[in-house]
KEPA-686576 format. One record per residue: z, x, y of N, C-alpha, C, O, CB in turn; residue in one letter; residue number from 1. Coordinates in Angstrom, 3 decimals, padded with zeros to 6 digits, always signed. Glycine has a CB too. Layout:
residues N
+----------+----------+----------+----------+----------+----------+----------+----------+----------+----------+----------+----------+----------+----------+----------+----+-----+
!     n.up !   n.east !  n.north !    ca.up !  ca.east ! ca.north !     c.up !   c.east !  c.north !     o.up !   o.east !  o.north !    cb.up !  cb.east ! cb.north ! aa !   i !
+----------+----------+----------+----------+----------+----------+----------+----------+----------+----------+----------+----------+----------+----------+----------+----+-----+
!        Z !        X !        Y !        Z !        X !        Y !        Z !        X !        Y !        Z !        X !        Y !        Z !        X !        Y !  A ! NUM !
...
+----------+----------+----------+----------+----------+----------+----------+----------+----------+----------+----------+----------+----------+----------+----------+----+-----+
***
This chain:
residues 80
+----------+----------+----------+----------+----------+----------+----------+----------+----------+----------+----------+----------+----------+----------+----------+----+-----+
!     n.up !   n.east !  n.north !    ca.up !  ca.east ! ca.north !     c.up !   c.east !  c.north !     o.up !   o.east !  o.north !    cb.up !  cb.east ! cb.north ! aa !   i !
+----------+----------+----------+----------+----------+----------+----------+----------+----------+----------+----------+----------+----------+----------+----------+----+-----+
! +095.264 ! +129.304 ! +115.189 ! +094.659 ! +128.103 ! +115.733 ! +095.546 ! +126.898 ! +115.420 ! +096.319 ! +126.899 ! +114.462 ! +093.234 ! +127.901 ! +115.165 !  X !   1 !
! +095.412 ! +125.885 ! +116.249 ! +096.120 ! +124.624 ! +116.071 ! +095.074 ! +123.516 ! +116.042 ! +094.084 ! +123.560 ! +116.772 ! +097.180 ! +124.386 ! +117.212 !  X !   2 !
! +095.305 ! +122.534 ! +115.196 ! +094.301 ! +121.503 ! +114.961 ! +094.847 ! +120.110 ! +115.229 ! +095.980 ! +119.787 ! +114.872 ! +093.786 ! +121.588 ! +113.540 !  X !   3 !
! +094.022 ! +119.300 ! +115.861 ! +094.257 ! +117.862 ! +115.964 ! +093.211 ! +117.250 ! +115.049 ! +092.021 ! +117.537 ! +115.174 ! +094.154 ! +117.314 ! +117.478 !  X !   4 !
! +093.659 ! +116.405 ! +114.129 ! +092.733 ! +115.882 ! +113.128 ! +092.823 ! +114.361 ! +113.042 ! +093.855 ! +113.757 ! +113.331 ! +093.019 ! +116.507 ! +111.759 !  X !   5 !
! +091.711 ! +113.770 ! +112.635 ! +091.622 ! +112.327 ! +112.446 ! +091.228 ! +112.093 ! +111.001 ! +090.230 ! +112.637 ! +110.528 ! +090.595 ! +111.666 ! +113.440 !  X !   6 !
! +092.013 ! +111.279 ! +110.293 ! +091.710 ! +110.983 ! +108.900 ! +091.657 ! +109.476 ! +108.696 ! +092.256 ! +108.709 ! +109.449 ! +092.754 ! +111.623 ! +107.962 !  X !   7 !
! +090.927 ! +109.067 ! +107.661 ! +090.768 ! +107.648 ! +107.327 ! +091.068 ! +107.484 ! +105.839 ! +090.686 ! +108.318 ! +105.019 ! +089.317 ! +107.128 ! +107.678 !  X !   8 !
! +091.752 ! +106.403 ! +105.510 ! +092.073 ! +106.116 ! +104.123 ! +090.818 ! +105.651 ! +103.387 ! +090.061 ! +104.825 ! +103.898 ! +093.187 ! +105.051 ! +104.030 !  X !   9 !
! +090.601 ! +106.187 ! +102.184 ! +089.473 ! +105.746 ! +101.363 ! +089.809 ! +104.459 ! +100.618 ! +088.914 ! +103.674 ! +100.308 ! +089.074 ! +106.841 ! +100.367 !  X !  10 !
! +091.087 ! +104.235 ! +100.329 ! +091.490 ! +103.028 ! +099.611 ! +091.653 ! +101.822 ! +100.547 ! +091.495 ! +100.677 ! +100.124 ! +092.792 ! +103.281 ! +098.866 !  X !  11 !
! +091.967 ! +102.087 ! +101.812 ! +092.125 ! +101.044 ! +102.836 ! +091.445 ! +101.541 ! +104.106 ! +092.115 ! +102.068 ! +104.994 ! +093.652 ! +100.707 ! +103.099 !  X !  12 !
! +090.124 ! +101.384 ! +104.208 ! +089.365 ! +101.986 ! +105.315 ! +089.845 ! +101.615 ! +106.720 ! +089.521 ! +102.314 ! +107.681 ! +087.943 ! +101.597 ! +105.189 !  X !  13 !
! +090.598 ! +100.546 ! +106.852 ! +091.126 ! +100.182 ! +108.164 ! +092.301 ! +101.044 ! +108.595 ! +092.693 ! +101.013 ! +109.761 ! +091.540 ! +098.744 ! +108.162 !  X !  14 !
! +092.865 ! +101.808 ! +107.677 ! +094.006 ! +102.665 ! +107.985 ! +093.514 ! +104.025 ! +108.453 ! +092.728 ! +104.690 ! +107.778 ! +094.930 ! +102.815 ! +106.756 !  X !  15 !
! +094.002 ! +104.426 ! +109.637 ! +093.603 ! +105.700 ! +110.218 ! +094.851 ! +106.440 ! +110.683 ! +095.899 ! +105.838 ! +110.916 ! +092.607 ! +105.494 ! +111.394 !  X !  16 !
! +094.719 ! +107.744 ! +110.812 ! +095.863 ! +108.557 ! +111.203 ! +095.372 ! +109.723 ! +112.051 ! +094.333 ! +110.319 ! +111.765 ! +096.642 ! +109.066 ! +109.958 !  X !  17 !
! +096.123 ! +110.040 ! +113.087 ! +095.835 ! +111.183 ! +113.950 ! +097.034 ! +112.108 ! +113.867 ! +098.175 ! +111.669 ! +114.016 ! +095.542 ! +110.743 ! +115.439 !  X !  18 !
! +096.778 ! +113.395 ! +113.629 ! +097.876 ! +114.336 ! +113.495 ! +097.567 ! +115.690 ! +114.101 ! +096.476 ! +115.942 ! +114.612 ! +098.229 ! +114.502 ! +112.055 !  X !  19 !
! +098.574 ! +116.552 ! +114.024 ! +098.526 ! +117.895 ! +114.587 ! +099.067 ! +118.859 ! +113.539 ! +100.046 ! +118.544 ! +112.863 ! +099.342 ! +117.988 ! +115.924 !  X !  20 !
! +098.446 ! +120.030 ! +113.392 ! +098.918 ! +121.018 ! +112.424 ! +098.388 ! +122.406 ! +112.759 ! +097.428 ! +122.558 ! +113.515 ! +098.495 ! +120.622 ! +111.005 !  X !  21 !
! +099.031 ! +123.403 ! +112.186 ! +098.532 ! +124.769 ! +112.299 ! +097.757 ! +125.171 ! +111.045 ! +097.067 ! +126.190 ! +111.037 ! +099.693 ! +125.743 ! +112.540 !  X !  22 !
! +097.875 ! +124.360 ! +109.977 ! +097.170 ! +124.653 ! +108.721 ! +096.530 ! +123.365 ! +108.211 ! +097.173 ! +122.567 ! +107.529 ! +098.145 ! +125.257 ! +107.645 !  X !  23 !
! +095.275 ! +123.176 ! +108.545 ! +094.581 ! +121.920 ! +108.257 ! +094.445 ! +121.666 ! +106.757 ! +094.673 ! +120.545 ! +106.302 ! +093.204 ! +121.927 ! +108.901 !  X !  24 !
! +094.081 ! +122.677 ! +105.991 ! +093.913 ! +122.492 ! +104.547 ! +095.227 ! +122.087 ! +103.893 ! +095.260 ! +121.159 ! +103.084 ! +093.377 ! +123.776 ! +103.900 !  X !  25 !
! +096.307 ! +122.777 ! +104.240 ! +097.624 ! +122.449 ! +103.680 ! +098.045 ! +121.027 ! +104.066 ! +098.613 ! +120.298 ! +103.253 ! +098.683 ! +123.464 ! +104.164 !  X !  26 !
! +097.763 ! +120.645 ! +105.299 ! +098.151 ! +119.302 ! +105.771 ! +097.353 ! +118.218 ! +105.050 ! +097.909 ! +117.179 ! +104.694 ! +097.941 ! +119.182 ! +107.297 !  X !  27 !
! +096.054 ! +118.447 ! +104.830 ! +095.242 ! +117.479 ! +104.086 ! +095.739 ! +117.362 ! +102.651 ! +095.795 ! +116.263 ! +102.098 ! +093.753 ! +117.886 ! +104.104 !  X !  28 !
! +096.099 ! +118.488 ! +102.049 ! +096.667 ! +118.456 ! +100.696 ! +097.951 ! +117.637 ! +100.678 ! +098.195 ! +116.890 ! +099.731 ! +096.941 ! +119.886 ! +100.185 !  X !  29 !
! +098.773 ! +117.769 ! +101.715 ! +100.021 ! +116.997 ! +101.799 ! +099.729 ! +115.500 ! +101.909 ! +100.388 ! +114.692 ! +101.255 ! +100.864 ! +117.464 ! +103.009 !  X !  30 !
! +098.762 ! +115.131 ! +102.720 ! +098.411 ! +113.712 ! +102.856 ! +097.893 ! +113.155 ! +101.526 ! +098.228 ! +112.031 ! +101.155 ! +097.348 ! +113.520 ! +103.967 !  X !  31 !
! +097.089 ! +113.927 ! +100.818 ! +096.453 ! +113.433 ! +099.593 ! +097.306 ! +113.591 ! +098.335 ! +096.933 ! +113.099 ! +097.270 ! +095.154 ! +114.142 ! +099.390 !  X !  32 !
! +098.435 ! +114.268 ! +098.447 ! +099.330 ! +114.393 ! +097.295 ! +100.535 ! +113.462 ! +097.411 ! +101.346 ! +113.375 ! +096.489 ! +099.804 ! +115.836 ! +097.151 !  X !  33 !
! +100.651 ! +112.772 ! +098.533 ! +101.776 ! +111.862 ! +098.734 ! +102.991 ! +112.531 ! +099.348 ! +104.049 ! +111.910 ! +099.452 ! +102.162 ! +111.244 ! +097.434 !  X !  34 !
! +102.860 ! +113.785 ! +099.756 ! +103.983 ! +114.514 ! +100.343 ! +104.312 ! +114.036 ! +101.756 ! +105.416 ! +114.268 ! +102.249 ! +103.678 ! +115.999 ! +100.364 !  X !  35 !
! +103.380 ! +113.386 ! +102.392 ! +103.612 ! +112.857 ! +103.730 ! +104.020 ! +111.392 ! +103.606 ! +103.209 ! +110.544 ! +103.234 ! +102.343 ! +113.013 ! +104.630 !  X !  36 !
! +105.269 ! +111.102 ! +103.917 ! +105.805 ! +109.752 ! +103.742 ! +105.015 ! +108.704 ! +104.527 ! +104.819 ! +107.582 ! +104.060 ! +107.260 ! +109.717 ! +104.167 !  X !  37 !
! +104.573 ! +109.080 ! +105.708 ! +103.895 ! +108.117 ! +106.575 ! +102.530 ! +107.683 ! +106.034 ! +102.084 ! +106.571 ! +106.316 ! +103.724 ! +108.707 ! +107.955 !  X !  38 !
! +101.869 ! +108.538 ! +105.266 ! +100.513 ! +108.228 ! +104.809 ! +100.393 ! +108.060 ! +103.299 ! +099.303 ! +107.775 ! +102.803 ! +099.578 ! +109.302 ! +105.255 !  X !  39 !
! +101.473 ! +108.229 ! +102.563 ! +101.394 ! +108.240 ! +101.098 ! +100.892 ! +106.931 ! +100.491 ! +100.226 ! +106.954 ! +099.457 ! +102.743 ! +108.555 ! +100.530 !  X !  40 !
! +101.196 ! +105.800 ! +101.108 ! +100.797 ! +104.525 ! +100.496 ! +099.316 ! +104.199 ! +100.649 ! +098.831 ! +103.239 ! +100.050 ! +101.602 ! +103.413 ! +101.091 !  X !  41 !
! +098.590 ! +104.987 ! +101.447 ! +097.168 ! +104.709 ! +101.665 ! +096.262 ! +105.821 ! +101.134 ! +095.122 ! +105.947 ! +101.582 ! +096.905 ! +104.505 ! +103.145 !  X !  42 !
! +096.745 ! +106.624 ! +100.193 ! +095.943 ! +107.715 ! +099.619 ! +094.753 ! +107.151 ! +098.858 ! +094.811 ! +106.012 ! +098.396 ! +096.803 ! +108.597 ! +098.685 !  X !  43 !
! +093.699 ! +107.899 ! +098.719 ! +093.403 ! +109.212 ! +099.286 ! +092.859 ! +109.104 ! +100.715 ! +092.467 ! +108.031 ! +101.174 ! +092.400 ! +109.951 ! +098.400 !  X !  44 !
! +092.850 ! +110.242 ! +101.393 ! +092.401 ! +110.324 ! +102.781 ! +091.174 ! +111.225 ! +102.884 ! +091.028 ! +112.193 ! +102.138 ! +093.533 ! +110.849 ! +103.692 !  X !  45 !
! +090.291 ! +110.880 ! +103.834 ! +089.154 ! +111.749 ! +104.130 ! +089.274 ! +112.230 ! +105.572 ! +089.722 ! +111.500 ! +106.456 ! +087.797 ! +111.007 ! +103.898 !  X !  46 !
! +088.871 ! +113.447 ! +105.779 ! +088.870 ! +114.030 ! +107.116 ! +087.651 ! +113.507 ! +107.865 ! +086.520 ! +113.654 ! +107.400 ! +088.867 ! +115.592 ! +107.056 !  X !  47 !
! +087.880 ! +112.897 ! +109.022 ! +086.793 ! +112.351 ! +109.832 ! +086.363 ! +113.361 ! +110.890 ! +085.170 ! +113.578 ! +111.104 ! +087.222 ! +111.027 ! +110.498 !  X !  48 !
! +087.343 ! +113.979 ! +111.551 ! +087.049 ! +114.961 ! +112.599 ! +088.271 ! +115.829 ! +112.825 ! +089.400 ! +115.421 ! +112.552 ! +086.623 ! +114.262 ! +113.921 !  X !  49 !
! +088.033 ! +117.029 ! +113.326 ! +089.147 ! +117.864 ! +113.762 ! +088.709 ! +118.683 ! +114.960 ! +087.524 ! +118.953 ! +115.152 ! +089.642 ! +118.785 ! +112.616 !  X !  50 !
! +089.676 ! +119.066 ! +115.751 ! +089.430 ! +119.830 ! +116.963 ! +090.398 ! +121.004 ! +116.966 ! +091.603 ! +120.812 ! +116.807 ! +089.594 ! +118.946 ! +118.250 !  X !  51 !
! +089.889 ! +122.206 ! +117.144 ! +090.697 ! +123.418 ! +117.097 ! +091.032 ! +123.885 ! +118.514 ! +090.204 ! +123.829 ! +119.423 ! +089.961 ! +124.530 ! +116.320 !  X !  52 !
! +092.274 ! +124.345 ! +118.669 ! +092.761 ! +124.840 ! +119.949 ! +093.469 ! +126.170 ! +119.729 ! +094.169 ! +126.346 ! +118.732 ! +093.710 ! +123.811 ! +120.622 !  X !  53 !
! +093.290 ! +127.096 ! +120.647 ! +094.002 ! +128.368 ! +120.565 ! +095.451 ! +128.198 ! +121.018 ! +096.342 ! +128.893 ! +120.531 ! +093.296 ! +129.440 ! +121.419 !  X !  54 !
! +095.682 ! +127.282 ! +121.942 ! +097.026 ! +127.065 ! +122.490 ! +097.683 ! +125.843 ! +121.849 ! +097.108 ! +124.755 ! +121.827 ! +096.964 ! +126.890 ! +124.022 !  X !  55 !
! +098.874 ! +126.037 ! +121.336 ! +099.625 ! +124.955 ! +120.686 ! +099.842 ! +123.780 ! +121.642 ! +099.664 ! +122.622 ! +121.265 ! +100.981 ! +125.476 ! +120.178 !  X !  56 !
! +100.223 ! +124.085 ! +122.866 ! +100.504 ! +123.029 ! +123.840 ! +099.280 ! +122.152 ! +124.104 ! +099.400 ! +120.931 ! +124.211 ! +100.989 ! +123.641 ! +125.147 !  X !  57 !
! +098.115 ! +122.769 ! +124.209 ! +096.877 ! +122.005 ! +124.445 ! +096.597 ! +121.054 ! +123.278 ! +096.206 ! +119.905 ! +123.485 ! +095.674 ! +122.966 ! +124.648 !  X !  58 !
! +096.800 ! +121.537 ! +122.067 ! +096.584 ! +120.701 ! +120.890 ! +097.554 ! +119.525 ! +120.892 ! +097.160 ! +118.392 ! +120.617 ! +096.745 ! +121.527 ! +119.599 !  X !  59 !
! +098.816 ! +119.789 ! +121.200 ! +099.806 ! +118.717 ! +121.227 ! +099.489 ! +117.697 ! +122.318 ! +099.676 ! +116.496 ! +122.120 ! +101.207 ! +119.294 ! +121.439 !  X !  60 !
! +099.014 ! +118.166 ! +123.457 ! +098.636 ! +117.255 ! +124.538 ! +097.456 ! +116.387 ! +124.132 ! +097.428 ! +115.195 ! +124.442 ! +098.297 ! +118.040 ! +125.806 !  X !  61 !
! +096.473 ! +116.977 ! +123.434 ! +095.308 ! +116.202 ! +122.998 ! +095.711 ! +115.171 ! +121.948 ! +095.236 ! +114.036 ! +121.983 ! +094.217 ! +117.133 ! +122.437 !  X !  62 !
! +096.579 ! +115.552 ! +121.019 ! +097.069 ! +114.590 ! +120.026 ! +097.777 ! +113.435 ! +120.730 ! +097.542 ! +112.270 ! +120.408 ! +098.028 ! +115.280 ! +119.014 !  X !  63 !
! +098.636 ! +113.755 ! +121.683 ! +099.354 ! +112.711 ! +122.424 ! +098.361 ! +111.792 ! +123.144 ! +098.517 ! +110.571 ! +123.120 ! +100.340 ! +113.345 ! +123.445 !  X !  64 !
! +097.349 ! +112.371 ! +123.778 ! +096.330 ! +111.570 ! +124.465 ! +095.631 ! +110.616 ! +123.499 ! +095.453 ! +109.440 ! +123.813 ! +095.296 ! +112.484 ! +125.137 !  X !  65 !
! +095.233 ! +111.114 ! +122.325 ! +094.524 ! +110.261 ! +121.368 ! +095.377 ! +109.095 ! +120.881 ! +094.842 ! +108.112 ! +120.368 ! +094.069 ! +111.084 ! +120.181 !  X !  66 !
! +096.680 ! +109.189 ! +121.035 ! +097.580 ! +108.115 ! +120.599 ! +097.898 ! +107.133 ! +121.722 ! +098.616 ! +106.158 ! +121.502 ! +098.871 ! +108.706 ! +120.060 !  X !  67 !
! +097.370 ! +107.379 ! +122.931 ! +097.540 ! +106.440 ! +124.042 ! +096.432 ! +105.395 ! +123.991 ! +095.493 ! +105.528 ! +123.207 ! +097.532 ! +107.185 ! +125.411 !  X !  68 !
! +096.528 ! +104.388 ! +124.795 ! +095.509 ! +103.341 ! +124.834 ! +094.132 ! +103.868 ! +125.187 ! +093.156 ! +103.556 ! +124.505 ! +095.901 ! +102.283 ! +125.818 !  X !  69 !
! +094.041 ! +104.666 ! +126.248 ! +092.728 ! +105.195 ! +126.634 ! +092.238 ! +106.219 ! +125.621 ! +091.033 ! +106.334 ! +125.398 ! +092.791 ! +105.826 ! +128.033 !  X !  70 !
! +093.150 ! +106.967 ! +125.005 ! +092.764 ! +107.922 ! +123.976 ! +092.245 ! +107.233 ! +122.728 ! +091.311 ! +107.716 ! +122.087 ! +093.932 ! +108.806 ! +123.622 !  X !  71 !
! +092.851 ! +106.105 ! +122.383 ! +092.368 ! +105.325 ! +121.233 ! +090.974 ! +104.788 ! +121.501 ! +090.120 ! +104.794 ! +120.615 ! +093.329 ! +104.164 ! +120.917 !  X !  72 !
! +090.742 ! +104.322 ! +122.724 ! +089.411 ! +103.826 ! +123.082 ! +088.387 ! +104.962 ! +122.997 ! +087.279 ! +104.768 ! +122.497 ! +089.421 ! +103.211 ! +124.507 !  X !  73 !
! +088.761 ! +106.136 ! +123.484 ! +087.887 ! +107.310 ! +123.406 ! +087.579 ! +107.654 ! +121.950 ! +086.420 ! +107.868 ! +121.593 ! +088.538 ! +108.517 ! +124.115 !  X !  74 !
! +088.611 ! +107.709 ! +121.110 ! +088.429 ! +108.046 ! +119.691 ! +087.587 ! +106.991 ! +118.981 ! +086.734 ! +107.334 ! +118.162 ! +089.792 ! +108.187 ! +118.993 !  X !  75 !
! +087.812 ! +105.725 ! +119.281 ! +087.026 ! +104.657 ! +118.658 ! +085.546 ! +104.792 ! +118.984 ! +084.689 ! +104.551 ! +118.134 ! +087.534 ! +103.291 ! +119.111 !  X !  76 !
! +085.258 ! +105.174 ! +120.204 ! +083.867 ! +105.311 ! +120.630 ! +083.211 ! +106.589 ! +120.105 ! +082.024 ! +106.586 ! +119.777 ! +083.791 ! +105.286 ! +122.140 !  X !  77 !
! +083.970 ! +107.669 ! +120.025 ! +083.393 ! +108.975 ! +119.715 ! +083.572 ! +109.455 ! +118.266 ! +082.718 ! +110.177 ! +117.750 ! +083.985 ! +109.976 ! +120.619 !  X !  78 !
! +084.654 ! +109.069 ! +117.616 ! +084.972 ! +109.675 ! +116.312 ! +084.976 ! +108.735 ! +115.139 ! +084.521 ! +109.111 ! +114.059 ! +086.277 ! +110.313 ! +116.380 !  X !  79 !
! +085.465 ! +107.543 ! +115.302 ! +085.577 ! +106.647 ! +114.145 ! +084.233 ! +105.993 ! +113.915 ! +084.085 ! +105.195 ! +112.990 ! +086.689 ! +105.571 ! +114.355 !  X !  80 !
+----------+----------+----------+----------+----------+----------+----------+----------+----------+----------+----------+----------+----------+----------+----------+----+-----+
***
C-alpha cells in the first residue's frame, strides 16, 4: 500500500505537512525524530489523516492534488 498523509505540528499548530510514503509508521517516526530536514524544526507532529492506495501512481497524484490551490481548499474543508 501507498499512503498520502496529513500531519500537524503540536508545537506550532499552524504548521502542516502533506506527504507520501509506503511505510506510514516509519515516516511518522522520521518526522518526530528530526530525521526529516523539512519538518524537524516543528516537532513533534501528529497524524491528522491518511489515505491508502494500492497503486503508487494514484497516491502520488493525490498528494500532488492536495498541494495545488484547489487541493488545499479541499483539504482545509475536509481534513484540517
